[in-house]
mmCIF file as gemmi writes it, N, C-alpha and C atoms, coordinates in Angstrom:
data_model
loop_
_atom_site.group_PDB
_atom_site.id
_atom_site.type_symbol
_atom_site.label_atom_id
_atom_site.label_alt_id
_atom_site.label_comp_id
_atom_site.label_asym_id
_atom_site.label_entity_id
_atom_site.label_seq_id
_atom_site.pdbx_PDB_ins_code
_atom_site.Cartn_x
_atom_site.Cartn_y
_atom_site.Cartn_z
_atom_site.occupancy
_atom_site.B_iso_or_equiv
_atom_site.pdbx_formal_charge
_atom_site.auth_seq_id
_atom_site.auth_asym_id
_atom_site.pdbx_PDB_model_num
ATOM 1 N N . MET Axp A 1 ? 0.661 -1.063 -0.002 1 0 ? 1 A 1
ATOM 2 C CA . MET Axp A 1 ? 0.014 0.098 0.181 1 0 ? 1 A 1
ATOM 3 C C . MET Axp A 1 ? 0.573 1.395 -0.146 1 0 ? 1 A 1
ATOM 4 N N . MET Axp A 2 ? 0.327 2.605 -1.015 1 0 ? 2 A 1
ATOM 5 C CA . MET Axp A 2 ? 1.218 3.159 -1.152 1 0 ? 2 A 1
ATOM 6 C C . MET Axp A 2 ? 0.348 4.536 -0.465 1 0 ? 2 A 1
ATOM 7 N N . ASN Axp A 3 ? 0.709 5.76 0.29 1 0 ? 3 A 1
ATOM 8 C CA . ASN Axp A 3 ? 0.497 6.967 -0.069 1 0 ? 3 A 1
ATOM 9 C C . ASN Axp A 3 ? 0.071 7.895 -1.662 1 0 ? 3 A 1
ATOM 10 N N . LEU Axp A 4 ? -0.506 8.483 -1.474 1 0 ? 4 A 1
ATOM 11 C CA . LEU Axp A 4 ? -1.084 9.496 -3.045 1 0 ? 4 A 1
ATOM 12 C C . LEU Axp A 4 ? 0.358 9.961 -3.807 1 0 ? 4 A 1
ATOM 13 N N . GLU Axp A 5 ? 0.884 11.047 -2.784 1 0 ? 5 A 1
ATOM 14 C CA . GLU Axp A 5 ? 1.967 11.142 -3.078 1 0 ? 5 A 1
ATOM 15 C C . GLU Axp A 5 ? 3.832 10.276 -3.474 1 0 ? 5 A 1
ATOM 16 N N . GLY Axp A 6 ? 3.129 9.096 -2.752 1 0 ? 6 A 1
ATOM 17 C CA . GLY Axp A 6 ? 4.46 8.141 -3.573 1 0 ? 6 A 1
ATOM 18 C C . GLY Axp A 6 ? 4.002 7.739 -4.583 1 0 ? 6 A 1
ATOM 19 N N . ALA Axp A 7 ? 2.777 7.119 -4.381 1 0 ? 7 A 1
ATOM 20 C CA . ALA Axp A 7 ? 2.515 6.719 -6.317 1 0 ? 7 A 1
ATOM 21 C C . ALA Axp A 7 ? 2.299 7.64 -7.114 1 0 ? 7 A 1
ATOM 22 N N . ILE Axp A 8 ? 2.119 9.108 -7.168 1 0 ? 8 A 1
ATOM 23 C CA . ILE Axp A 8 ? 2.678 9.952 -8.127 1 0 ? 8 A 1
ATOM 24 C C . ILE Axp A 8 ? 3.794 10.232 -8.23 1 0 ? 8 A 1
ATOM 25 N N . ARG Axp A 9 ? 4.767 10.017 -7.47 1 0 ? 9 A 1
ATOM 26 C CA . ARG Axp A 9 ? 5.753 10.18 -7.996 1 0 ? 9 A 1
ATOM 27 C C . ARG Axp A 9 ? 6.142 9.061 -8.368 1 0 ? 9 A 1
ATOM 28 N N . LYS Axp A 10 ? 6.099 7.82 -8.315 1 0 ? 10 A 1
ATOM 29 C CA . LYS Axp A 10 ? 6.013 6.572 -9.372 1 0 ? 10 A 1
ATOM 30 C C . LYS Axp A 10 ? 5.827 6.573 -10.58 1 0 ? 10 A 1
ATOM 31 N N . ARG Axp A 11 ? 4.363 6.735 -10.173 1 0 ? 11 A 1
ATOM 32 C CA . ARG Axp A 11 ? 4.154 7.332 -12.176 1 0 ? 11 A 1
ATOM 33 C C . ARG Axp A 11 ? 4.746 8.036 -13.182 1 0 ? 11 A 1
ATOM 34 N N . ILE Axp A 12 ? 5.039 8.62 -12.45 1 0 ? 12 A 1
ATOM 35 C CA . ILE Axp A 12 ? 6.319 10.054 -13.338 1 0 ? 12 A 1
ATOM 36 C C . ILE Axp A 12 ? 7.751 9.382 -13.51 1 0 ? 12 A 1
ATOM 37 N N . ILE Axp A 13 ? 8.201 8.312 -12.355 1 0 ? 13 A 1
ATOM 38 C CA . ILE Axp A 13 ? 9.535 7.561 -12.866 1 0 ? 13 A 1
ATOM 39 C C . ILE Axp A 13 ? 9.483 7.161 -13.282 1 0 ? 13 A 1
ATOM 40 N N . ASP Axp A 14 ? 7.841 6.341 -13.56 1 0 ? 14 A 1
ATOM 41 C CA . ASP Axp A 14 ? 7.417 4.788 -14.818 1 0 ? 14 A 1
ATOM 42 C C . ASP Axp A 14 ? 7.172 5.465 -16.224 1 0 ? 14 A 1
ATOM 43 N N . LEU Axp A 15 ? 6.318 6.402 -16.277 1 0 ? 15 A 1
ATOM 44 C CA . LEU Axp A 15 ? 6.031 7.408 -17.702 1 0 ? 15 A 1
ATOM 45 C C . LEU Axp A 15 ? 7.489 7.809 -17.989 1 0 ? 15 A 1
ATOM 46 N N . ALA Axp A 16 ? 8.289 8.597 -16.968 1 0 ? 16 A 1
ATOM 47 C CA . ALA Axp A 16 ? 9.642 8.815 -17.778 1 0 ? 16 A 1
ATOM 48 C C . ALA Axp A 16 ? 11.106 7.686 -18.495 1 0 ? 16 A 1
ATOM 49 N N . LYS Axp A 17 ? 10.22 6.18 -17.552 1 0 ? 17 A 1
ATOM 50 C CA . LYS Axp A 17 ? 11.147 5.213 -18.853 1 0 ? 17 A 1
ATOM 51 C C . LYS Axp A 17 ? 11.348 4.539 -19.589 1 0 ? 17 A 1
ATOM 52 N N . LYS Axp A 18 ? 9.246 4.128 -19.218 1 0 ? 18 A 1
ATOM 53 C CA . LYS Axp A 18 ? 8.442 4.467 -20.775 1 0 ? 18 A 1
ATOM 54 C C . LYS Axp A 18 ? 8.742 5.848 -21.402 1 0 ? 18 A 1
ATOM 55 N N . ASN Axp A 19 ? 8.744 6.235 -21.361 1 0 ? 19 A 1
ATOM 56 C CA . ASN Axp A 19 ? 9.373 7.208 -22.922 1 0 ? 19 A 1
ATOM 57 C C . ASN Axp A 19 ? 10.973 7.768 -23.225 1 0 ? 19 A 1
ATOM 58 N N . ASN Axp A 20 ? 11.624 6.744 -21.845 1 0 ? 20 A 1
ATOM 59 C CA . ASN Axp A 20 ? 13.323 6.735 -21.925 1 0 ? 20 A 1
ATOM 60 C C . ASN Axp A 20 ? 13.315 8.642 -22.009 1 0 ? 20 A 1
ATOM 61 N N . ILE Axp A 21 ? 13.434 9.674 -20.771 1 0 ? 21 A 1
ATOM 62 C CA . ILE Axp A 21 ? 13.703 10.758 -20.497 1 0 ? 21 A 1
ATOM 63 C C . ILE Axp A 21 ? 13.595 11.189 -19.18 1 0 ? 21 A 1
ATOM 64 N N . THR Axp A 22 ? 14.366 11.585 -18.5 1 0 ? 22 A 1
ATOM 65 C CA . THR Axp A 22 ? 14.928 12.028 -17.579 1 0 ? 22 A 1
ATOM 66 C C . THR Axp A 22 ? 14.001 13.211 -16.998 1 0 ? 22 A 1
ATOM 67 N N . ILE Axp A 23 ? 13.915 13.374 -15.403 1 0 ? 23 A 1
ATOM 68 C CA . ILE Axp A 23 ? 13.403 14.003 -14.312 1 0 ? 23 A 1
ATOM 69 C C . ILE Axp A 23 ? 13.311 15.614 -15.219 1 0 ? 23 A 1
ATOM 70 N N . ASN Axp A 24 ? 14.218 16.258 -15.34 1 0 ? 24 A 1
ATOM 71 C CA . ASN Axp A 24 ? 14.668 16.764 -16.028 1 0 ? 24 A 1
ATOM 72 C C . ASN Axp A 24 ? 14.268 17.254 -17.428 1 0 ? 24 A 1
ATOM 73 N N . LYS Axp A 25 ? 14.151 16.354 -18.147 1 0 ? 25 A 1
ATOM 74 C CA . LYS Axp A 25 ? 13.845 16.363 -19.531 1 0 ? 25 A 1
ATOM 75 C C . LYS Axp A 25 ? 12.254 16.303 -18.892 1 0 ? 25 A 1
ATOM 76 N N . VAL Axp A 26 ? 10.914 16.328 -18.108 1 0 ? 26 A 1
ATOM 77 C CA . VAL Axp A 26 ? 10.02 16.049 -18.163 1 0 ? 26 A 1
ATOM 78 C C . VAL Axp A 26 ? 9.611 17.623 -17.671 1 0 ? 26 A 1
ATOM 79 N N . SER Axp A 27 ? 10.608 18.188 -16.875 1 0 ? 27 A 1
ATOM 80 C CA . SER Axp A 27 ? 10.327 19.545 -16.257 1 0 ? 27 A 1
ATOM 81 C C . SER Axp A 27 ? 10.941 20.56 -17.285 1 0 ? 27 A 1
ATOM 82 N N . THR Axp A 28 ? 11.16 20.085 -19.104 1 0 ? 28 A 1
ATOM 83 C CA . THR Axp A 28 ? 11.781 20.755 -19.353 1 0 ? 28 A 1
ATOM 84 C C . THR Axp A 28 ? 10.647 21.02 -20.181 1 0 ? 28 A 1
ATOM 85 N N . LEU Axp A 29 ? 9.913 19.411 -20.899 1 0 ? 29 A 1
ATOM 86 C CA . LEU Axp A 29 ? 8.698 19.016 -21.236 1 0 ? 29 A 1
ATOM 87 C C . LEU Axp A 29 ? 7.315 19.937 -21.159 1 0 ? 29 A 1
ATOM 88 N N . ALA Axp A 30 ? 7.051 19.742 -19.393 1 0 ? 30 A 1
ATOM 89 C CA . ALA Axp A 30 ? 6.001 20.336 -19.422 1 0 ? 30 A 1
ATOM 90 C C . ALA Axp A 30 ? 5.951 22.308 -18.564 1 0 ? 30 A 1
ATOM 91 N N . GLY Axp A 31 ? 7.547 22.779 -18.807 1 0 ? 31 A 1
ATOM 92 C CA . GLY Axp A 31 ? 7.2 24.541 -19.061 1 0 ? 31 A 1
ATOM 93 C C . GLY Axp A 31 ? 7.809 24.382 -16.939 1 0 ? 31 A 1
ATOM 94 N N . LEU Axp A 32 ? 8.268 22.974 -16.508 1 0 ? 32 A 1
ATOM 95 C CA . LEU Axp A 32 ? 8.493 23.637 -15.523 1 0 ? 32 A 1
ATOM 96 C C . LEU Axp A 32 ? 9.706 23.55 -14.963 1 0 ? 32 A 1
ATOM 97 N N . PRO Axp A 33 ? 10.133 24.732 -13.728 1 0 ? 33 A 1
ATOM 98 C CA . PRO Axp A 33 ? 11.096 25.469 -13.506 1 0 ? 33 A 1
ATOM 99 C C . PRO Axp A 33 ? 11.806 23.831 -12.65 1 0 ? 33 A 1
ATOM 100 N N . HIS Axp A 34 ? 12.561 23.088 -13.152 1 0 ? 34 A 1
ATOM 101 C CA . HIS Axp A 34 ? 13.333 21.936 -12.671 1 0 ? 34 A 1
ATOM 102 C C . HIS Axp A 34 ? 13.506 21.785 -10.623 1 0 ? 34 A 1
ATOM 103 N N . THR Axp A 35 ? 13.719 23.365 -10.373 1 0 ? 35 A 1
ATOM 104 C CA . THR Axp A 35 ? 13.311 22.154 -8.984 1 0 ? 35 A 1
ATOM 105 C C . THR Axp A 35 ? 11.961 22.382 -8.405 1 0 ? 35 A 1
ATOM 106 N N . THR Axp A 36 ? 10.834 22.858 -9.211 1 0 ? 36 A 1
ATOM 107 C CA . THR Axp A 36 ? 10.279 22.841 -8.76 1 0 ? 36 A 1
ATOM 108 C C . THR Axp A 36 ? 9.335 21.213 -8.725 1 0 ? 36 A 1
ATOM 109 N N . LEU Axp A 37 ? 10.199 20.378 -9.972 1 0 ? 37 A 1
ATOM 110 C CA . LEU Axp A 37 ? 9.355 19.195 -10.096 1 0 ? 37 A 1
ATOM 111 C C . LEU Axp A 37 ? 10.121 17.939 -9.376 1 0 ? 37 A 1
ATOM 112 N N . LEU Axp A 38 ? 12.161 18.708 -8.816 1 0 ? 38 A 1
ATOM 113 C CA . LEU Axp A 38 ? 12.312 17.545 -8.155 1 0 ? 38 A 1
ATOM 114 C C . LEU Axp A 38 ? 12.676 17.948 -7.117 1 0 ? 38 A 1
ATOM 115 N N . SER Axp A 39 ? 12.333 19.329 -6.432 1 0 ? 39 A 1
ATOM 116 C CA . SER Axp A 39 ? 11.442 18.994 -4.627 1 0 ? 39 A 1
ATOM 117 C C . SER Axp A 39 ? 10.815 17.976 -4.534 1 0 ? 39 A 1
ATOM 118 N N . PHE Axp A 40 ? 9.479 17.961 -5.715 1 0 ? 40 A 1
ATOM 119 C CA . PHE Axp A 40 ? 8.821 17.14 -5.802 1 0 ? 40 A 1
ATOM 120 C C . PHE Axp A 40 ? 8.637 15.869 -5.324 1 0 ? 40 A 1
ATOM 121 N N . MET Axp A 41 ? 10.051 15.127 -6.492 1 0 ? 41 A 1
ATOM 122 C CA . MET Axp A 41 ? 10.108 13.653 -7.061 1 0 ? 41 A 1
ATOM 123 C C . MET Axp A 41 ? 11.027 13.574 -5.406 1 0 ? 41 A 1
ATOM 124 N N . ASN Axp A 42 ? 12.127 14.275 -4.843 1 0 ? 42 A 1
ATOM 125 C CA . ASN Axp A 42 ? 12.764 14.191 -3.779 1 0 ? 42 A 1
ATOM 126 C C . ASN Axp A 42 ? 11.839 14.536 -2.735 1 0 ? 42 A 1
ATOM 127 N N . ASN Axp A 43 ? 10.667 14.377 -2.612 1 0 ? 43 A 1
ATOM 128 C CA . ASN Axp A 43 ? 9.878 14.41 -1.046 1 0 ? 43 A 1
ATOM 129 C C . ASN Axp A 43 ? 10.187 16.048 -0.017 1 0 ? 43 A 1
ATOM 130 N N . LYS Axp A 44 ? 10.961 17.079 -1.202 1 0 ? 44 A 1
ATOM 131 C CA . LYS Axp A 44 ? 11.452 17.981 -0.433 1 0 ? 44 A 1
ATOM 132 C C . LYS Axp A 44 ? 9.605 19.165 -0.212 1 0 ? 44 A 1
ATOM 133 N N . ALA Axp A 45 ? 9.078 18.525 -1.724 1 0 ? 45 A 1
ATOM 134 C CA . ALA Axp A 45 ? 7.405 19.125 -1.172 1 0 ? 45 A 1
ATOM 135 C C . ALA Axp A 45 ? 6.672 18.441 -1.447 1 0 ? 45 A 1
ATOM 136 N N . HIS Axp A 46 ? 5.614 18.506 -1.712 1 0 ? 46 A 1
ATOM 137 C CA . HIS Axp A 46 ? 4.061 18.09 -0.849 1 0 ? 46 A 1
ATOM 138 C C . HIS Axp A 46 ? 2.971 18.577 -1.977 1 0 ? 46 A 1
ATOM 139 N N . ASP Axp A 47 ? 2.087 17.559 -2.026 1 0 ? 47 A 1
ATOM 140 C CA . ASP Axp A 47 ? 0.802 17.591 -2.411 1 0 ? 47 A 1
ATOM 141 C C . ASP Axp A 47 ? 1.27 18.578 -3.502 1 0 ? 47 A 1
ATOM 142 N N . PRO Axp A 48 ? 1.393 18.311 -5.076 1 0 ? 48 A 1
ATOM 143 C CA . PRO Axp A 48 ? 1.198 18.493 -5.876 1 0 ? 48 A 1
ATOM 144 C C . PRO Axp A 48 ? 0.101 19.002 -6.716 1 0 ? 48 A 1
ATOM 145 N N . ARG Axp A 49 ? 0.299 20.923 -6.769 1 0 ? 49 A 1
ATOM 146 C CA . ARG Axp A 49 ? -0.943 21.512 -7.177 1 0 ? 49 A 1
ATOM 147 C C . ARG Axp A 49 ? -1.815 20.939 -9.212 1 0 ? 49 A 1
ATOM 148 N N . ILE Axp A 50 ? -2.94 20.76 -8.832 1 0 ? 50 A 1
ATOM 149 C CA . ILE Axp A 50 ? -3.31 19.807 -10.236 1 0 ? 50 A 1
ATOM 150 C C . ILE Axp A 50 ? -3.006 20.722 -11.693 1 0 ? 50 A 1
ATOM 151 N N . SER Axp A 51 ? -2.868 21.262 -10.955 1 0 ? 51 A 1
ATOM 152 C CA . SER Axp A 51 ? -2.186 21.977 -12.675 1 0 ? 51 A 1
ATOM 153 C C . SER Axp A 51 ? -0.625 21.834 -13.095 1 0 ? 51 A 1
ATOM 154 N N . THR Axp A 52 ? 0.418 21.714 -11.936 1 0 ? 52 A 1
ATOM 155 C CA . THR Axp A 52 ? 1.572 20.672 -12.104 1 0 ? 52 A 1
ATOM 156 C C . THR Axp A 52 ? 0.813 19.367 -13.079 1 0 ? 52 A 1
ATOM 157 N N . LEU Axp A 53 ? 0.015 19.034 -12.471 1 0 ? 53 A 1
ATOM 158 C CA . LEU Axp A 53 ? 0.521 16.957 -13.023 1 0 ? 53 A 1
ATOM 159 C C . LEU Axp A 53 ? -0.183 17.126 -14.462 1 0 ? 53 A 1
ATOM 160 N N . LEU Axp A 54 ? -0.927 18.433 -15.257 1 0 ? 54 A 1
ATOM 161 C CA . LEU Axp A 54 ? -1.619 19.145 -15.468 1 0 ? 54 A 1
ATOM 162 C C . LEU Axp A 54 ? -0.263 19.132 -16.971 1 0 ? 54 A 1
ATOM 163 N N . HIS Axp A 55 ? 0.685 19.361 -16.315 1 0 ? 55 A 1
ATOM 164 C CA . HIS Axp A 55 ? 1.688 20.664 -17.398 1 0 ? 55 A 1
ATOM 165 C C . HIS Axp A 55 ? 2.537 18.432 -17.087 1 0 ? 55 A 1
ATOM 166 N N . ILE Axp A 56 ? 2.788 18.066 -16.568 1 0 ? 56 A 1
ATOM 167 C CA . ILE Axp A 56 ? 3.564 16.846 -15.994 1 0 ? 56 A 1
ATOM 168 C C . ILE Axp A 56 ? 2.889 16.173 -17.466 1 0 ? 56 A 1
ATOM 169 N N . CYS Axp A 57 ? 1.323 15.979 -17.18 1 0 ? 57 A 1
ATOM 170 C CA . CYS Axp A 57 ? 0.455 15.371 -17.954 1 0 ? 57 A 1
ATOM 171 C C . CYS Axp A 57 ? 0.835 15.389 -19.699 1 0 ? 57 A 1
ATOM 172 N N . GLU Axp A 58 ? 1.058 16.845 -19.916 1 0 ? 58 A 1
ATOM 173 C CA . GLU Axp A 58 ? 1.184 17.126 -21.322 1 0 ? 58 A 1
ATOM 174 C C . GLU Axp A 58 ? 2.886 17.255 -21.591 1 0 ? 58 A 1
ATOM 175 N N . ALA Axp A 59 ? 3.533 16.851 -20.694 1 0 ? 59 A 1
ATOM 176 C CA . ALA Axp A 59 ? 4.863 16.885 -20.725 1 0 ? 59 A 1
ATOM 177 C C . ALA Axp A 59 ? 4.929 14.751 -21.439 1 0 ? 59 A 1
ATOM 178 N N . PHE Axp A 60 ? 4.069 14.294 -21.211 1 0 ? 60 A 1
ATOM 179 C CA . PHE Axp A 60 ? 4.055 13.217 -21.632 1 0 ? 60 A 1
ATOM 180 C C . PHE Axp A 60 ? 2.777 12.886 -22.326 1 0 ? 60 A 1
ATOM 181 N N . ASN Axp A 61 ? 2.765 13.575 -23.369 1 0 ? 61 A 1
ATOM 182 C CA . ASN Axp A 61 ? 1.366 13.677 -23.971 1 0 ? 61 A 1
ATOM 183 C C . ASN Axp A 61 ? 0.445 12.57 -23.991 1 0 ? 61 A 1
ATOM 184 N N . ILE Axp A 62 ? -0.639 12.666 -22.765 1 0 ? 62 A 1
ATOM 185 C CA . ILE Axp A 62 ? -1.151 11.655 -21.838 1 0 ? 62 A 1
ATOM 186 C C . ILE Axp A 62 ? -1.641 12.929 -20.927 1 0 ? 62 A 1
ATOM 187 N N . THR Axp A 63 ? -3.192 12.348 -20.981 1 0 ? 63 A 1
ATOM 188 C CA . THR Axp A 63 ? -4.445 13.038 -19.943 1 0 ? 63 A 1
ATOM 189 C C . THR Axp A 63 ? -4.03 13.326 -18.738 1 0 ? 63 A 1
ATOM 190 N N . LEU Axp A 64 ? -5.447 13.639 -17.458 1 0 ? 64 A 1
ATOM 191 C CA . LEU Axp A 64 ? -4.823 13.573 -16.747 1 0 ? 64 A 1
ATOM 192 C C . LEU Axp A 64 ? -5.326 12.387 -15.99 1 0 ? 64 A 1
ATOM 193 N N . THR Axp A 65 ? -6.693 11.726 -16.884 1 0 ? 65 A 1
ATOM 194 C CA . THR Axp A 65 ? -7.491 10.746 -16.542 1 0 ? 65 A 1
ATOM 195 C C . THR Axp A 65 ? -5.984 9.576 -16.998 1 0 ? 65 A 1
ATOM 196 N N . GLU Axp A 66 ? -5.526 9.464 -18.306 1 0 ? 66 A 1
ATOM 197 C CA . GLU Axp A 66 ? -4.543 8.553 -18.065 1 0 ? 66 A 1
ATOM 198 C C . GLU Axp A 66 ? -3.473 8.48 -17.371 1 0 ? 66 A 1
ATOM 199 N N . PHE Axp A 67 ? -2.729 9.193 -16.355 1 0 ? 67 A 1
ATOM 200 C CA . PHE Axp A 67 ? -2.199 9.409 -15.673 1 0 ? 67 A 1
ATOM 201 C C . PHE Axp A 67 ? -2.423 8.633 -14.552 1 0 ? 67 A 1
ATOM 202 N N . PHE Axp A 68 ? -3.911 9.031 -13.886 1 0 ? 68 A 1
ATOM 203 C CA . PHE Axp A 68 ? -4.568 8.518 -13.091 1 0 ? 68 A 1
ATOM 204 C C . PHE Axp A 68 ? -4.823 6.893 -13.063 1 0 ? 68 A 1
ATOM 205 N N . ASP Axp A 69 ? -5.21 6.475 -14.191 1 0 ? 69 A 1
ATOM 206 C CA . ASP Axp A 69 ? -5.847 4.835 -15.175 1 0 ? 69 A 1
ATOM 207 C C . ASP Axp A 69 ? -4.658 3.799 -14.868 1 0 ? 69 A 1
ATOM 208 N N . ASP Axp A 70 ? -4.019 3.739 -13.913 1 0 ? 70 A 1
ATOM 209 C CA . ASP Axp A 70 ? -3.014 2.824 -13.579 1 0 ? 70 A 1
ATOM 210 C C . ASP Axp A 70 ? -3.4 2.278 -12.174 1 0 ? 70 A 1
ATOM 211 N N . LYS Axp A 71 ? -2.734 0.951 -12.125 1 0 ? 71 A 1
ATOM 212 C CA . LYS Axp A 71 ? -2.631 0.308 -10.707 1 0 ? 71 A 1
ATOM 213 C C . LYS Axp A 71 ? -2.321 0.746 -9.143 1 0 ? 71 A 1
ATOM 214 N N . LEU Axp A 72 ? -1.566 1.938 -9.377 1 0 ? 72 A 1
ATOM 215 C CA . LEU Axp A 72 ? -1.041 2.38 -8.026 1 0 ? 72 A 1
ATOM 216 C C . LEU Axp A 72 ? -1.418 2.897 -7.804 1 0 ? 72 A 1
ATOM 217 N N . PHE Axp A 73 ? -2.937 3.476 -8.162 1 0 ? 73 A 1
ATOM 218 C CA . PHE Axp A 73 ? -3.657 3.839 -7.567 1 0 ? 73 A 1
ATOM 219 C C . PHE Axp A 73 ? -5.137 3.565 -7.097 1 0 ? 73 A 1
ATOM 220 N N . LEU Axp A 74 ? -4.661 2.119 -7.512 1 0 ? 74 A 1
ATOM 221 C CA . LEU Axp A 74 ? -5.98 1.252 -6.674 1 0 ? 74 A 1
ATOM 222 C C . LEU Axp A 74 ? -6.12 0.846 -5.104 1 0 ? 74 A 1
ATOM 223 N N . ASP Axp A 75 ? -4.851 0.982 -4.865 1 0 ? 75 A 1
ATOM 224 C CA . ASP Axp A 75 ? -4.893 0.729 -3.395 1 0 ? 75 A 1
ATOM 225 C C . ASP Axp A 75 ? -3.906 1.671 -2.768 1 0 ? 75 A 1
ATOM 226 N N . ILE Axp A 76 ? -4.185 3.209 -2.24 1 0 ? 76 A 1
ATOM 227 C CA . ILE Axp A 76 ? -3.517 3.85 -1.799 1 0 ? 76 A 1
ATOM 228 C C . ILE Axp A 76 ? -4.39 3.827 -0.079 1 0 ? 76 A 1
ATOM 229 N N . LYS Axp A 77 ? -2.769 4.687 0.327 1 0 ? 77 A 1
ATOM 230 C CA . LYS Axp A 77 ? -4.034 4.727 2.267 1 0 ? 77 A 1
ATOM 231 C C . LYS Axp A 77 ? -3.692 6.404 2.232 1 0 ? 77 A 1
ATOM 232 N N . ASP Axp A 78 ? -4.516 6.484 3.301 1 0 ? 78 A 1
ATOM 233 C CA . ASP Axp A 78 ? -4.392 7.919 3.511 1 0 ? 78 A 1
ATOM 234 C C . ASP Axp A 78 ? -3.437 8.307 3.915 1 0 ? 78 A 1
ATOM 235 N N . GLU Axp A 79 ? -3.443 9.468 4.531 1 0 ? 79 A 1
ATOM 236 C CA . GLU Axp A 79 ? -2.053 9.823 5.251 1 0 ? 79 A 1
ATOM 237 C C . GLU Axp A 79 ? -2.502 9.842 6.907 1 0 ? 79 A 1
């Protein structure tokens, strides 16, 4: 069982691997400052904004629905 933030981080990592790009490249494609995404990925920032997730989805050329349509999100524990 994983918390929501952990599942989001894992999903971003999985999508980056699938697309053969780095997290820095994801932030560039998403139009986000590298520090914004790296802070979240390194567990220094919490609860990403939905608009940030939307930009990340755009970097992967997927919708928010597709982002959350993963088995990672089936068994989320509350913080």
